[in-house]
N, C-alpha and C positions, 0 to 999 in steps of 0.2 A: 940066427941058429946060436949065436954065442951070446945073444943081449946087448952088444955092440951097438950104439946109434949108427946110424946112416950118416957115412960122411956127406953124400949129394942125394938127400931125400927127394923122391920124384914128387913135383907139385899133383896135387889133385885136381882133375879136371872137373868143373861142375856138370853134375848130372842134368841134361835136359830135363823140362818139368814133363814133358810127354812121356818120359820114360817113368814116372814115378809111380809108387802104389794109389796115390790120388789119382792120378790122371785115369791110371788102369781103371778104378772103380766107376771114375765116369764112362769110359768107352773102353769096354774088353771085348772085342770083337771076337765072334765066334763063327758068323757065316758072313759071305758076300755075294750079293746079287748082282750081275755085272753084263753090260752090252759088251760083245765082242770088240768093239773098236775103242770103249774104254780100258780095257784090259790091254791093248794092245798099242795105246798110247805111252809116251814116256812117262808120264803123269801115273797113269793108270799101274805102270810096273814098277815106280817108286812106290806107290802105297802099299802094293801086293809084298814087295819086300820086306816091308815093315810088318807084314802081318804072315809069316811062315806057317805052313801047316792048317790054315783057315780054309774053311769048305767054300768053294766057288759054286755058284750055278749060275750059267749063263742065261740071259733074257733078252727077249727082242727090245724091250722099251724098259726105261727104267720108270716110266708111269702105269706101266700095267704088269704087276706082278702079283698075282692071284692069290699067292699065300700071304701076301702083306696087305694089298688095297682092296677094300671090299670083303675082307674075311673078319665077320664080327666076333670070331672066336679069340682076336688079338686083342679084344677089349681089355681082357682079364691079365693079358701079358704087356699092357702098355708100356710099363718102365722096362721091362726086360726084353722087349723088342729095340726099344732104343739104346738100351746098354750093348747087345750083343750083335746087331746086325748093321750090316753097311750095305749101302747102294753105289754102284759108280756107272755114271751114265754120261753121255755126250749131250752138251748144250747146244742145239741147232737154230734156235731163236735168238739172234743177239741184238736185242734191242734196248737202246735207252731211251726211257719214258720222261717225260716233266714231272717233277712234283711240286716243288714251291713251298712245302711245310718245314719237313727238316732237312730237305736238301732241294738244291737245284734239279737234281736229276737222279734217277733211280737207275744205276748201271746192273747189265745182266750179271748177275749174282754167280758167286762161284758154287753155290750149293743151294740143297731145298731140304727142311728139315734139322732137326736137332736132336744132340743126346739128352738133352733136358727135357724137362716135363711140365711146364709153366702151363697149369689148367685153363687158362684164356688164351693160348697160343693160336691164331688165326691160321696158320699152315695147315695143321692136318683137316682143317674144314674140306679141302679139295682133295685129299687123299684117301681118306675114308679107314679108319680102324687101326691104321700104324703110321707113325710118322718118323721113322730112323733118319739119319744122315743120308743123303744125296749128294755125292761130292760129283762136280763135273771137271772130266780130267782134260778136254780141250781149254786149258788156262792161257794159252798162247794165243787163240783166237780171241778169247774175253779180254784180254789186257791188250792185243792190236786194235780191238773195236774201241776200248774207251779211250785209247791214246788217238785215234783219228776223230773220235767224236771231240774230246776235250780242243783239240787242233782247231777243228771248225769253228767252235765257239770265239775263238780270240780273246782277248783279255774281257775281263767284267768291267764293266765301265759305271753300272748303277748299283750301290749297295742296295741290299735287302736282308730278309730276317735270316737267310741262310748263314750269309757271310758278307763282309763288307767289301772285300777284295777279289775274293776265289769264286770259282765256281765248285758247288760242293756235290760230288756224288756219293750216293748211299751204295755200298757195295756190297751190304749184308740184309737185305730186303728180308729174304725168306730163311736165315739161318744165323747160327752166331759165329762171327770171324774166330773168335776165340776158341771156340771149341772143336772147330775143322782144323785149326792149327795143331791140334793134338796127333792128326793122324796123315797130314799132307801140308804142302807149302804153298797152297792156292794164295792164303793171306799174304804171307810174304812177299810172293811176288807181284800182287796187288799195292802193298806197299812200297816196295821198291819202285814200281812203276810211278806211282803218284809222287815219289821223290823226286822225279825227274820231268815233273810238269808244274812249272811256275805259277799255271794261271787257274789251278783247279788243287781241290782236296778230297782224299777219300775220307768217308764216314762210316761207322756202323755204331750199333747199339750193342751192349752186351752185358750180360749178367752173371759172366763167369771169370774169374783172375787167372789168367794165365801167364805165369812170370817168363816165359818163352818169348813173349812179344815184345818184352823190354829189349832184346837184342837185335831188333829190326832197324833202326835207325831212321825213322819217319822224317826227321828233318823239318817239324812243324806241316807236314803235307797230308798227314792223317788225324782226323777227328776221332777221339774214342768216345762213347757216349755210354756213361756206367748207368744202368736202369736200376731207378732206385724205388722203394716203398716201405712203409713202417715194418719193421722186422717180425711181427706177429703173424701180419699178413703174407710175406715173405714165406715164412713157416709152413704156412698153410697152401698158397698157391704157386709159389716159384720152387717147384719139386726139383732137387738135384742142383741147383744153382749154387753158385758161392754166396756166403751169408751177405746180409747188407752191409753190417760193418766192416767187412774184407772189401767190399767193393769200395767204399768210400776212403779206406785208408790205402787203397792202391792207386788213388789218384796222383798223388804227388809222385810215386815213383813212374808211373807214365808219364807225366808232365816232364820230370827231370830226363827221361828217356827221348824225349823228342816228339811227344805226341801231344795235340791240343786236346784238352780233357772236359769236355760237358758233360751234363747230366740229364737223364730222363726221368721226371717224376711221373712214372707209368707201371701199371695202371692206376688211376685212382679209383678204388672199389669204395663205395660206398655203404657204410653197416655201423651199426652203434658205437660210437667212440673213435671214430675216424679222424675226426678234428684232432682230438686229443692228442693221438697216435702221429698224426702228421706233423703238429706242432713239435712233438718229441724229436721226431728226427731231423728237423729242421734246425733245433738246438744243437741238436749233436753234430751236424755238419758245419754249423758255426762255430761251434767248440773245439773242432777235430782238426780242419783242414787249415793248413798255412796260408798264408797271404798270397804268395806266389799262385796258389790254385784259385782263390777266390778272385783276384785280378783278372783272370782270363776267362771266368767259369761262365757258360750260360745254361739255360737247362729249357726243356719243353714239356709240357702239360699234356698229358693224354688219358682222358675219361675212360673207363671201361667199355669195351664195346665185346658183346657177346654173341652166340649164334646156337640156335636152336638145336641142329645137328651135334654141336660140340656138347651143347648141354646133356643131349641123350647119351653120349660116348662116356662122358665123364661120371655120369650116375653108376656105369658099369665099373670104374676101377678108382673113384676118388669123390665118392657123394657128398662128403663134409664140405668139398670147395663149393658146390653148387648152393649150399646155404648162403653163401654171400654173395657167388656171382650172379645167380638167378632170382631176378626180383621184379618179377611182373608187375607190381604196382609203381614201381618207379621206371619203368623202361618200356619201350616202343619197338616196333618193328620198322626197319628203316633198310632201304637197298644200298650195298655200298656202290664206291665208282667203278669197282670191277663187275659189279652186278649182283655180288652175295647180298643174301637176306640174312641181316645179323640185328641184333636186339641192342638198343643204346639207351641210355637215361633219357628220359623227357626232355624238351628244350628249358622247360622251367626247373627242372631240379638239377640239369647240367648247369645252367646259367648262375642259380643260387651258389652250387657247390664251387664253381671255379671262382666266382666273386670270395667266397670264402676262404679258399686256397691261396688267392692272392693276398689277403688281409694277413693271412698264415706268413707267408713271405716277407712281407713288408715288417711284420714285426720281429722276426727271429732270424731272416736271413736276407736283409734288405741288399745285399751285394750279388745277389742270384738274379742276374737279367733273364727274362723268360723271353725267349725269341717267337715261341707261339704257343698257344692253348687250344686243344681241339678235344 
């Protein structure tokens, strides 16, 4: 009042990133569709407490919401639905599946769908016309299932491409754990669970830098895989994600916070100039990453997989993306492991492109060990 300095100024408390304007631009929930059991659960009540005044519509199943799934009118609202809509459900099928590529096992995920809008994302192929985040509120059951599965495996005795010493569990197959953490503690609960499992590691890929994750103290038991592609590709295809340079610059912070930090070179999209742009990206990685990140880093290479149904959806909201994603002359139809009919580069095109990318890695980032290429 008198302009005198305070004798004992109150220290400022850092604001959680999830409460920041940038986080609200990513996820500004205006409506919630929820199963009654999800609303009544402790996690459901926690989520709704953070969303005062938001409209709630009860649904029988998070998979069957007519105004979202199968409603082709949502194509023109593709990004808006992801920003403003949240679904809460209960995950009834708790199954851990073998993988052997990115991870030893695929754990039952705490979510399905995403607030980001990557034009090549495989998740909306199953939902149809809308793919907002569905959060599963029975996180205690998911964590208990994972703990039992890890303990049943015993120690890992044979090293493989996933990890030399630990069983690796992918906890984010159908969503992005970094974005989920903007609205609930499912990611924090899984990181805490793996912190107490000395024979296993959690793993998730992300395209979003969420500084709140730096507070979770993973103690080396969670692997973050930052997905990377040339910045020009990301600006066209990775809609609403963190810029590629930001993902790269976050690597050291996450390592110092106790995460293992790997990279996904994914997806590799073939178009004029792709070799030049990937070379520039690898040079940038080599220039800016500190040695402590390089010493523990590894990567996986994933060539683009597309889908005809998603192609049709994209034409309704982002047709420019399809100019590089949809290349029939270089692609063929192939049924995936889960039965979906997808479009991939032909074996010859894929083999030649992978060989060229490996040459670029040897020339520009020889320290980056490739765990697998697919």
